[in-house]
C-alpha positions as CSV (number, residue, x, y, z in Angstrom):
1,M,7.2,-15.5,14.9
2,T,9.9,-17.0,12.7
3,V,11.0,-15.3,9.5
4,Q,9.7,-18.2,7.4
5,G,6.3,-18.0,9.2
6,A,6.0,-14.3,8.7
7,L,6.9,-14.5,5.1
8,T,4.4,-17.3,4.5
9,L,1.7,-15.2,6.1
10,S,2.7,-12.2,4.0
11,F,1.7,-14.2,0.8
12,V,-1.5,-15.8,2.2
13,P,-3.5,-12.6,1.4
14,L,-2.5,-13.0,-2.3
15,V,-3.9,-16.5,-2.3
16,L,-7.1,-15.3,-0.7
17,W,-7.3,-12.5,-3.3
18,A,-7.2,-15.2,-6.0
19,L,-9.8,-17.4,-4.4
20,V,-12.3,-14.6,-3.6
21,G,-11.8,-13.1,-7.1
22,L,-12.6,-16.4,-8.7
23,V,-15.7,-17.1,-6.6
24,S,-17.0,-13.5,-7.1
25,R,-16.1,-13.6,-10.8
26,L,-13.8,-10.5,-10.6
27,V,-11.2,-12.7,-12.3
28,T,-11.5,-15.8,-14.5
29,P,-9.2,-18.8,-14.3
30,R,-7.6,-17.8,-17.6
31,E,-6.7,-14.3,-16.6
32,L,-5.7,-15.1,-13.0
33,P,-2.0,-15.9,-13.7
34,P,-1.3,-12.7,-15.7
35,R,-3.3,-10.7,-13.2
36,I,-1.2,-12.0,-10.2
37,A,2.0,-11.6,-12.1
38,T,1.1,-8.0,-13.0
39,G,0.1,-7.3,-9.4
40,I,3.3,-8.6,-8.0
41,L,5.4,-6.7,-10.5
42,T,3.4,-3.6,-9.7
43,G,4.0,-4.1,-6.0
44,L,7.7,-4.5,-6.6
45,G,7.8,-1.5,-8.9
46,A,6.0,0.6,-6.3
47,L,8.5,-0.4,-3.6
48,V,11.5,0.5,-5.8
49,L,10.0,3.8,-6.9
50,A,9.3,4.7,-3.2
51,L,12.9,4.1,-2.4
52,L,13.9,6.3,-5.4
53,L,11.6,9.1,-4.3
54,R,13.3,9.3,-1.0
55,V,16.7,10.0,-2.6
56,P,16.0,13.7,-3.2
57,A,14.9,14.2,0.4
58,D,18.0,12.5,1.7
59,A,20.2,14.4,-0.7
60,A,18.6,17.7,0.3
61,A,19.1,16.8,4.0
62,R,22.8,16.2,3.5
63,L,23.4,19.3,1.3
64,A,21.5,21.7,3.5
65,S,22.7,20.1,6.8
66,L,19.1,19.4,7.6
67,R,19.5,15.7,8.5
68,P,18.4,16.3,12.2
69,F,15.2,18.0,10.8
70,F,14.5,15.2,8.4
71,S,15.0,12.6,11.2
72,Y,12.4,14.3,13.3
73,P,9.5,11.8,13.7
74,P,6.7,13.9,12.1
75,V,8.9,14.8,9.1
76,S,10.5,11.4,8.5
77,S,7.1,9.8,8.7
78,L,5.6,12.3,6.3
79,V,8.4,11.7,3.8
80,T,7.9,7.9,4.0
81,A,4.1,8.2,3.6
82,L,4.2,10.6,0.6
83,S,6.9,8.6,-1.2
84,E,5.2,5.3,-0.7
85,E,1.7,6.5,-1.6
86,T,3.0,8.4,-4.6
87,A,4.9,5.4,-5.8
88,R,1.8,3.1,-5.3
89,L,-0.4,5.4,-7.3
90,A,2.2,5.8,-10.1
91,A,2.9,2.0,-10.3
92,C,-0.9,1.2,-10.4
93,A,-1.5,3.8,-13.1
94,L,1.4,2.5,-15.3
95,A,0.3,-1.1,-14.8
96,L,-3.3,-0.3,-15.8
97,A,-2.1,1.7,-18.8
98,L,0.2,-1.1,-20.1
99,S,-2.4,-3.8,-19.6
100,G,-5.0,-1.9,-21.5
101,G,-7.5,-2.0,-18.7
102,F,-7.2,-5.8,-18.6
103,G,-8.6,-6.6,-22.0
104,G,-10.9,-3.5,-22.1
105,D,-12.8,-4.5,-18.9
106,N,-11.7,-1.8,-16.5
107,S,-14.9,-1.4,-14.5
108,R,-14.5,0.4,-11.2
109,Q,-14.8,-2.8,-9.1
110,R,-12.1,-4.6,-11.1
111,V,-9.7,-1.6,-10.9
112,L,-10.2,-1.4,-7.2
113,W,-9.7,-5.2,-7.0
114,F,-6.4,-4.9,-8.8
115,G,-5.4,-2.0,-6.5
116,L,-5.9,-4.4,-3.5
117,L,-3.6,-7.0,-5.2
118,A,-1.0,-4.3,-5.8
119,G,-1.1,-3.2,-2.2
120,L,-0.9,-6.7,-0.9
121,S,2.0,-7.4,-3.2
122,M,3.9,-4.4,-2.1
123,A,3.5,-5.5,1.5
124,A,4.8,-8.9,0.7
125,M,7.8,-7.5,-1.2
126,E,8.5,-5.1,1.6
127,N,8.4,-8.0,4.1
128,L,11.0,-9.8,2.0
129,W,13.3,-6.8,2.5
130,F,12.6,-6.6,6.2
131,S,13.3,-10.3,6.6
132,L,16.9,-9.6,5.7
133,Y,17.5,-6.4,7.6
134,M,15.0,-6.2,10.4
135,P,13.6,-9.7,11.1
136,G,12.6,-8.7,14.6
137,T,9.8,-6.4,13.2
138,L,8.2,-9.1,10.9
139,A,5.6,-10.2,13.4
140,L,4.1,-6.7,13.8
141,R,4.5,-5.9,10.1
142,T,2.9,-9.2,8.9
143,L,-0.2,-8.9,11.2
144,L,-0.8,-5.2,10.8
145,T,0.9,-3.6,7.8
146,V,-0.2,-6.2,5.2
147,P,-3.9,-5.2,5.5
148,I,-2.9,-1.5,5.7
149,H,-1.0,-1.8,2.4
150,G,-4.0,-3.6,0.9
151,A,-6.3,-0.8,1.9
152,A,-3.9,1.8,0.6
153,G,-3.8,0.0,-2.7
154,I,-7.6,0.2,-3.0
155,L,-7.5,4.0,-2.2
156,A,-4.7,4.4,-4.8
157,A,-6.8,2.6,-7.5
158,D,-9.8,4.7,-6.5
159,A,-8.1,7.6,-8.2
160,L,-7.8,5.6,-11.4
161,A,-11.2,4.0,-11.6
162,P,-13.8,5.1,-14.2
163,G,-16.0,7.9,-13.2
164,K,-15.3,11.1,-11.3
165,R,-11.6,10.8,-10.6
166,T,-10.0,12.6,-7.7
167,L,-6.9,12.2,-5.5
168,R,-9.1,11.9,-2.4
169,G,-8.3,8.3,-2.0
170,P,-4.4,8.5,-2.3
171,L,-4.4,11.6,-0.1
172,T,-6.5,9.8,2.6
173,A,-4.1,6.9,2.4
174,A,-1.1,9.2,2.8
175,V,-2.6,10.9,5.9
176,F,-3.3,7.6,7.7
177,H,0.0,6.1,6.6
178,W,1.8,9.2,8.0
179,L,0.0,8.8,11.3
180,W,0.8,5.1,11.5
181,D,4.5,5.6,10.8
182,F,4.6,8.5,13.3
183,F,3.0,6.6,16.2
184,L,5.3,3.6,15.6
185,D,8.5,5.7,15.1
186,P,11.3,3.9,17.0
187,S,12.7,7.2,18.4
188,L,9.4,7.7,20.3
189,P,8.9,6.1,23.7
190,A,7.0,2.8,23.7
191,H,3.9,4.4,25.3
192,P,0.5,2.7,25.1
193,A,-1.0,6.0,23.8
194,F,1.3,5.7,20.7
195,R,0.3,2.1,20.2
196,L,-3.4,3.1,20.4
197,G,-2.8,5.8,17.9
198,A,-1.2,3.4,15.5
199,L,-4.2,1.0,15.9
200,F,-6.7,3.8,15.1
201,S,-4.6,4.8,12.1
202,S,-4.7,1.3,10.7
203,L,-8.5,1.0,11.3
204,G,-8.9,4.4,9.7
205,I,-7.3,3.5,6.4
206,I,-9.1,0.2,6.3
207,F,-12.4,1.9,6.9
208,A,-11.6,4.5,4.3
209,A,-11.0,1.7,1.8
210,F,-14.3,0.1,2.7
211,I,-16.1,3.3,2.0
212,A,-14.3,3.7,-1.3
213,W,-15.3,0.2,-2.3
214,N,-18.9,0.1,-1.2
215,L,-20.5,3.4,-0.3
216,V,-19.4,6.2,-2.7
217,P,-19.5,4.9,-6.3
218,P,-18.8,7.5,-9.0
219,E,-21.7,9.4,-10.4
220,G,-23.2,7.8,-13.5
221,E,-22.0,4.3,-12.8
């Protein structure tokens, strides 16, 4: 897959988000442009914040001579998962607060819908970065990590939706994200078992997002 092809596919989910949202009336034509703009900025902000959250871990590794420990696959994958999911949750919370719940209509479904947009946007922004530094990974990232980021966005927004709010969604996303990064760590052998583990991790986070969206609405809604 060429870099241009991978980047094009990275933004296709954003177009689908807009079309499905219009058909299902989760967004109106008038609010679609500001929604997409807010979602893309949220995804970009989450990516920048995730990079900033890694700075303390990297600094601690250097100061305490723990770099080999932090490069150990389970640890490095955990740092990545926690930093990205924390950043995703914080960026979504800030965007929802600044936008005033999108004109006062912050129903659970619309908040989760925005979380999906933010996750897809973060994946697209991340792919822009990888297109410059690691273009050889774009095919795998485009086909697999874009839906994973979208699902993680739903789980992040689940903690912000009206009703009984908990961190169950973001923590679930962090666990599956950790497993995904661990199984695909480049320092591990390219064994079919690791690839299978990554596949089940991706399916796990997508299924968790499906449950959050459809099967466990907050009490009283």
